[in-house]
C-alpha positions in Angstrom: -20.1 27.5 21.9 -19.9 24.0 22.5 -22.9 23.7 24.8 -24.8 25.3 22.0 -23.7 22.9 19.4 -24.4 20.0 21.6 -28.0 21.1 22.6 -28.4 21.5 18.7 -27.3 17.8 18.4 -29.6 16.4 21.1 -32.6 18.2 19.7 -31.8 16.9 16.1 -31.4 13.4 17.3 -34.6 13.6 19.2 -36.8 14.2 16.3 -38.8 11.2 14.9 -41.0 10.4 11.9 -42.1 13.8 9.8 -40.5 15.9 12.2 -37.0 14.4 11.4 -38.0 14.8 7.7 -38.6 18.6 8.1 -35.5 19.2 10.1 -33.3 21.7 8.3 -29.5 22.6 8.6 -28.9 25.9 10.3 -28.5 28.4 7.7 -29.4 26.2 4.7 -32.5 25.3 2.9 -31.3 21.4 2.5 -34.1 19.1 4.1 -32.8 15.9 5.7 -34.2 12.9 4.2 -36.4 10.9 6.9 -34.5 7.6 8.3 -36.2 4.2 7.7 -38.6 3.1 10.4 -36.4 0.2 11.5 -33.7 2.6 12.5 -35.6 5.0 14.5 -35.4 2.9 17.9 -31.5 3.3 17.3 -31.7 7.1 17.5 -31.7 7.1 21.4 -28.5 4.8 21.2 -26.8 7.1 18.8 -27.6 10.2 21.1 -26.2 8.5 24.2 -23.2 7.2 22.5 -22.3 10.6 20.6 -22.8 12.4 24.0 -19.8 10.7 25.3 -17.7 12.9 23.0 -18.8 16.1 24.7 -18.0 15.7 28.2 -14.6 15.2 30.1 -14.7 11.5 29.2 -14.2 12.4 25.8 -10.4 12.7 26.4 -10.3 8.8 27.7 -9.0 7.4 24.3 -6.2 10.1 23.7 -5.0 9.6 27.3 -4.9 6.0 27.0 -3.0 6.2 23.8 -0.7 8.9 25.1 0.0 6.5 28.1 0.7 3.6 25.9 3.2 5.2 23.5 4.7 7.2 26.1 5.3 4.4 28.2 6.2 1.6 25.7 7.5 3.5 22.8 7.8 1.6 19.4 6.5 -1.8 19.3 8.6 -3.6 16.7 7.8 -7.2 16.3 9.5 -9.5 18.7 10.6 -6.6 20.9 10.3 -6.4 24.7 8.5 -3.0 24.1 5.6 -5.1 22.2 5.5 -8.0 24.7 5.0 -5.3 27.6 2.3 -3.7 25.6 0.4 -6.8 24.9 0.4 -7.8 28.6 -0.6 -4.3 29.5 -3.5 -4.2 27.2 -4.6 -7.5 28.3 -4.8 -6.3 32.0 -6.5 -3.0 30.8 -9.1 -4.8 29.1 -10.0 -6.8 32.0 -10.2 -3.6 34.1 -12.5 -2.2 31.6 -15.0 -5.0 32.2 -14.7 -6.7 28.7 -15.2 -10.3 28.7 -13.2 -13.3 27.4 -10.0 -11.2 27.5 -7.1 -13.3 26.6 -3.7 -13.4 24.7 -3.8 -15.7 21.4 -0.4 -16.7 20.6 1.2 -16.2 17.4 5.0 -16.3 16.4 6.5 -13.4 14.6 9.6 -12.6 12.9 12.5 -10.6 14.4 14.2 -8.1 12.4 16.6 -5.8 14.1 17.6 -2.5 12.7 21.0 -2.0 14.3 23.3 0.8 13.7 23.0 2.6 10.1 24.3 5.6 8.5 24.7 7.3 5.1 27.6 9.6 4.4 28.5 11.8 1.2 32.2 11.2 0.5 32.3 13.4 -2.7 32.1 16.2 -3.5 32.2 17.0 0.0 31.9 15.0 3.2 28.5 15.3 5.3 25.8 13.0 6.5 22.1 12.0 5.3 19.4 10.9 7.4 18.3 7.5 6.5 16.0 4.5 7.9 16.7 0.9 6.7 13.8 -0.6 5.2 12.3 -3.4 7.2 13.7 -6.9 6.1 16.9 -5.5 4.6 20.2 -7.2 4.8 23.2 -5.6 6.2 26.4 -4.2 4.6 29.7 -5.4 5.2 31.3 -3.8 8.6 33.2 -1.1 6.4 30.0 -0.5 4.7 29.2 -0.5 0.9 30.7 2.6 -1.1 29.7 3.6 -4.7 28.8 6.4 -7.0 25.4 7.3 -7.1 23.0 6.7 -9.9 19.5 8.4 -9.7 16.4 6.8 -11.9 12.6 8.1 -11.7 11.2 4.7 -12.4 11.7 0.9 -13.0 11.5 1.4 -16.7 14.3 4.1 -16.6 16.5 1.5 -14.5 16.0 -0.9 -17.2 17.0 1.3 -19.8 20.2 2.4 -18.5 20.9 -0.9 -16.8 24.7 -0.8 -18.1 25.3 2.1 -15.9 24.1 0.6 -12.8 26.6 -2.1 -12.3 28.8 -1.5 -9.2 26.6 2.0 -8.3 24.3 2.9 -5.6 20.8 3.2 -7.1 18.3 5.9 -5.9 14.7 5.7 -6.7 13.8 9.2 -6.7 10.1 8.8 -7.5 7.9 11.8 -6.3 4.8 10.8 -4.0 1.6 10.5 -5.8 -0.5 8.0 -3.9 0.7 5.2 -1.7 -0.5 2.3 -3.6 1.6 3.7 -6.8 4.8 4.9 -5.0 5.0 2.2 -2.3 6.2 -0.5 -4.8 9.6 1.4 -5.2 9.9 0.9 -1.4 8.9 -2.9 -1.7 10.6 -3.9 -4.8 13.6 -1.6 -5.5 16.4 -3.5 -4.0 15.8 -6.6 -6.0 15.3 -4.4 -9.3 18.5 -2.8 -8.6 20.3 -5.8 -7.6 19.1 -7.4 -11.0 21.2 -5.0 -12.9 24.4 -5.3 -10.6 23.8 -2.4 -8.0 25.3 -2.5 -4.8 22.6 -1.1 -2.8 19.4 0.6 -3.4 18.2 3.9 -1.9 14.5 5.1 -2.1 12.9 8.6 -1.6 10.6 8.6 1.3 7.1 7.5 0.4 4.9 10.4 1.3 5.0 14.2 0.9 7.7 16.5 1.8 8.1 17.2 5.3 10.7 18.3 8.1 13.5 16.0 6.3 12.3 12.8 7.7 12.8 9.3 6.2 10.0 6.9 6.1 10.8 3.3 6.7 8.6 0.3 5.8 8.7 -3.3 4.7 10.5 -4.4 1.6 10.7 -8.0 -0.1 13.4 -9.8 -2.1 12.8 -11.6 -5.1 13.8 -15.5 -5.2 17.0 -16.2 -7.2 18.1 -12.3 -7.1 21.0 -11.3 -4.8 20.1 -9.4 -1.7 21.5 -6.0 -1.4 21.0 -3.4 1.5 18.3 -1.0 1.0 17.2 2.1 3.0 15.0 5.3 2.5 16.2 8.9 2.4 14.3 12.2 3.1 12.3 13.7 0.1 14.7 16.8 0.6 17.8 14.6 0.4 16.6 13.0 -2.7 15.8 16.3 -4.5 19.2 17.5 -3.4 20.9 14.6 -4.9 19.0 15.3 -8.0 20.1 18.9 -8.3 23.8 18.0 -7.8 23.3 15.2 -10.5 21.9 17.8 -12.8 25.0 19.8 -12.3 27.2 17.2 -13.4 28.6 16.7 -9.9 29.9 13.1 -9.0 28.3 11.9 -5.7 29.9 9.1 -4.0 28.1 7.5 -0.9 29.0 5.3 1.9 26.3 3.2 3.3 26.6 1.3 6.7 23.8 -1.2 7.8 24.0 -3.4 10.6 20.4 -5.0 10.2 19.7 -8.8 10.7 17.2 -11.2 11.6 16.8 -13.3 14.8 14.7 -16.5 15.3 11.1 -16.1 15.3 9.7 -14.9 18.8 6.5 -15.6 20.7 4.0 -12.8 20.4 0.2 -12.7 20.5 -3.1 -10.9 19.4 -5.0 -9.3 22.2 -8.6 -10.1 22.4 -11.7 -8.9 24.4 -15.4 -9.0 23.7 -19.0 -7.7 24.7 -21.0 -11.1 24.5 -24.1 -11.2 22.6 -27.1 -11.6 24.5 -28.9 -13.7 21.9 -26.7 -15.0 19.3 -23.3 -14.9 21.0 -21.8 -17.1 18.5 -22.2 -14.5 15.9 -19.3 -11.9 15.8 -18.9 -8.5 14.9 -15.1 -8.0 14.8 -13.2 -4.5 15.0 -9.5 -3.8 15.4 -6.2 -2.4 14.5 -2.5 -3.5 14.7 -0.6 -3.2 18.0 3.0 -3.5 16.4 4.7 -0.3 14.9 8.0 0.5 13.1 10.7 1.7 15.5 11.5 5.2 14.6 8.6 6.8 16.3 6.0 5.6 18.9 3.3 4.2 16.4 0.8 6.5 17.7 -1.0 6.9 14.3 0.2 3.5 12.8 -1.6 1.8 14.5 -1.9 2.6 18.1 -4.7 5.1 17.5 -6.6 2.4 15.6 -6.2 0.0 18.3 -7.3 2.3 21.0 -10.5 3.7 19.0 -11.7 0.2 18.4 -10.9 -0.9 21.9 -12.8 2.3 23.0 -15.8 1.5 21.0 -16.3 -1.6 23.3 -15.5 0.1 26.4 -18.2 3.0 25.6 -20.8 0.2 25.2 -19.6 -1.5 28.3 -19.8 1.7 30.3 -23.2 2.7 28.8 -24.7 -0.7 29.6 -25.5 -1.4 25.8 -25.8 -5.0 25.3 -26.3 -6.2 21.6 -27.5 -9.4 20.3 -24.7 -10.5 19.0 -20.9 -10.7 20.2 -18.6 -7.6 19.3 -14.8 -8.6 19.5 -11.9 -6.2 19.3 -8.6 -7.6 18.3 -5.3 -6.1 18.7 -3.4 -7.7 16.0 0.3 -8.4 16.2 2.8 -8.2 13.4 1.0 -6.3 10.6 4.1 -4.2 9.7 6.7 -6.9 8.7 4.8 -10.1 8.3 1.0 -10.4 8.9 1.4 -13.1 11.4 -1.4 -11.7 13.4 -3.8 -11.6 10.7 -3.1 -15.0 9.6 -2.9 -16.4 13.2 -6.4 -15.0 13.7 -7.9 -16.8 10.5 -6.3 -20.2 11.5 -7.5 -19.9 15.3 -11.0 -19.1 14.3 -11.3 -21.1 11.2 -14.4 -22.8 12.3 -16.3 -20.0 13.3 -15.4 -17.5 10.4 -18.8 -18.1 8.8 -20.2 -16.8 11.9 -18.4 -13.4 11.5 -21.1 -10.8 10.3 -18.7 -7.9 9.7 -15.1 -7.4 10.2 -13.8 -3.6 10.5 -10.4 -2.5 10.7 -8.9 1.0 11.6 -5.5 1.5 10.1 -5.5 4.8 8.4 -4.9 7.3 11.4 -7.6 8.6 13.7 -7.9 12.1 12.4 -11.4 13.7 11.9 -13.8 11.1 11.0 -15.5 10.8 7.6 -17.3 7.5 7.6 -16.5 4.0 6.7 -15.3 2.1 3.5 -17.4 -1.1 2.8 -16.8 -4.3 0.6 -20.0 -6.3 0.5 -23.5 -6.9 -0.9 -25.4 -4.0 -2.2 -28.2 -5.0 0.4 -25.3 -4.8 3.1 -24.2 -1.6 1.9 -27.8 -0.1 2.0 -28.1 -1.2 5.7 -24.7 0.4 6.5 -25.6 3.4 4.6 -28.9 3.7 6.5 -26.8 3.2 10.0 -24.3 5.8 9.1 -27.0 8.5 8.5 -27.1 8.8 12.2 -23.4 9.7 12.3 -23.8 12.8 10.5 -23.4 15.1 13.5 -19.8 13.9 13.5 -19.6 14.1 9.9 -19.0 10.4 9.9 -21.9 9.4 7.6 -20.3 8.6 4.3 -20.0 5.0 3.2 -17.0 4.6 0.7 -16.8 2.0 -2.2 -14.2 -0.3 -0.6 -13.2 -1.1 2.9 -11.0 -3.8 4.5 -7.3 -3.9 6.0 -4.4 -6.2 6.1 -5.1 -7.5 9.6 -8.5 -8.7 8.8 -7.9 -9.5 5.3 -7.1 -13.4 5.8 -10.1 -13.9 7.7 -12.3 -11.8 5.2 -11.0 -13.8 2.5 -11.3 -17.2 4.1 -14.7 -16.6 5.5 -16.1 -14.4 2.9 -16.8 -11.9 5.6 -18.2 -8.5 4.7 -15.3 -6.2 5.6 -15.2 -2.3 6.8 -12.6 0.3 7.5 -12.6 3.6 9.3 -12.1 6.3 6.9 -10.8 9.6 8.1 -9.6 13.2 6.8 -6.1 11.8 6.1 -4.1 14.4 4.3 -1.2 14.2 7.0 -1.3 10.5 7.4 1.4 9.5 4.7 3.6 12.5 5.9 3.8 11.2 9.4 3.7 7.6 9.3 6.7 5.3 9.6 8.8 8.3 10.6 10.1 9.7 14.0 7.2 12.1 13.8 4.4 9.5 14.6 3.7 10.5 17.9 0.7 11.2 20.0 1.0 15.0 20.0 -0.1 15.0 16.3 -3.6 13.7 17.1 -6.7 15.5 18.6 -8.5 14.2 21.6 -11.8 15.3 20.0 -10.9 13.1 16.9 -10.1 10.1 18.8 -13.5 10.2 20.9 -15.4 10.9 17.5 -13.9 7.9 15.8 -14.5 5.7 18.8 -18.1 6.6 19.1 -18.7 6.4 15.5 -17.5 2.8 15.6 -19.2 1.9 18.8 -22.5 2.8 17.1 -22.0 1.2 13.7 -20.8 -2.0 15.5 -23.8 -2.1 18.0 -26.4 -1.5 15.4 -25.0 -4.2 13.0 -24.5 -6.7 16.3 -28.2 -5.9 17.2 -30.1 -6.5 14.0 -32.6 -9.1 13.6 -30.5 -10.9 10.9 -26.9 -10.8 9.7 -25.8 -8.4 7.1 -26.4 -10.2 3.9 -23.1 -11.7 2.1 -22.7 -11.2 -1.5 
């Protein structure tokens, strides 16, 4: 069955001119639109790159990700795990034949989770799974004991502020989307402290699933007392809600040993395929190599690092040399500081105007759908035409906006057109920042397809006669 599909793909890609315009989907009367004349020479390139997803080499990216996550495990900023991963990646890029491989030093914060626990004392003793939020302070050694107060929003907390003093506040906010719900993780502790709470808990920022709490970064507001804060599973948040509605008094003890150490040396890992004609002009791709500590960071964002890295390895293996340089960067410290993205911006400030596109993969590496893009209308038109040759992968959509936290500082400083890998991400927020973020959740074919899509898009953009137009 796979061979039949592959033969159809090769035949479809081999069509040119009027023949392409007459090509039809099997079992459908939908006629494909002709591709523009300028893109026709890149059709054989698409064929060669997409063919890599159909052979035994299609497992290469998944195998590399499995080795990385199995061997080094979680990669929290400042940890020995992350440091070892950086040096391994540097060595592997050199083995792949990438050019100008190097570690670019960055200083990163060190937050240590330490021991942590949450116990129900009343109405009957038992334990609840928790994950302290990144950046939280500790409790005193004996822990913090208080009666639980449950709220559904910041507004409700404000309205009931007189009840909050001396209690542990739980923000039981049902997940809608990440941008809307994550603000309770980020700002819940200071909001609760402002009204006199002893500690803050947040419902896991994601859909229900297997009683896993979700960690993630939080922030304290200036001038507000710092109180400990942690996430609990959706199942336990709903359990507490049911108990409260019955009129049961819920008393908890929270213990956390979280603390900061001095900033530590780290690095961004950089590798390149140098351009043949305009090597000083750069197409940047990458993801972040650090991760939170409960799982092994396969989705967030080991997979993003591996598929962008694999894109360059594929081009190198196929002997495809674009006019411009394609650079992969595995950024450090995205999860709890952003030092890698800021460090890249500062180290490359003089050449940011020569970056023609920056692309980030940090939304999981499930089945590809295409790319998000932020830039000029003329550049969007070009990317839409390029992506049309990725239709066999289902990766031909160009969404309204694209970018990422790691490329963001450079994009803003250099006014660089920005893109992001778009995937079928229905499981992403169920798994990320949890102990379940492990490589077995990912399909080798998806990784291969994502790498191929990135490789083709990056290659064509790097090989265009002129850079993508800026806004």
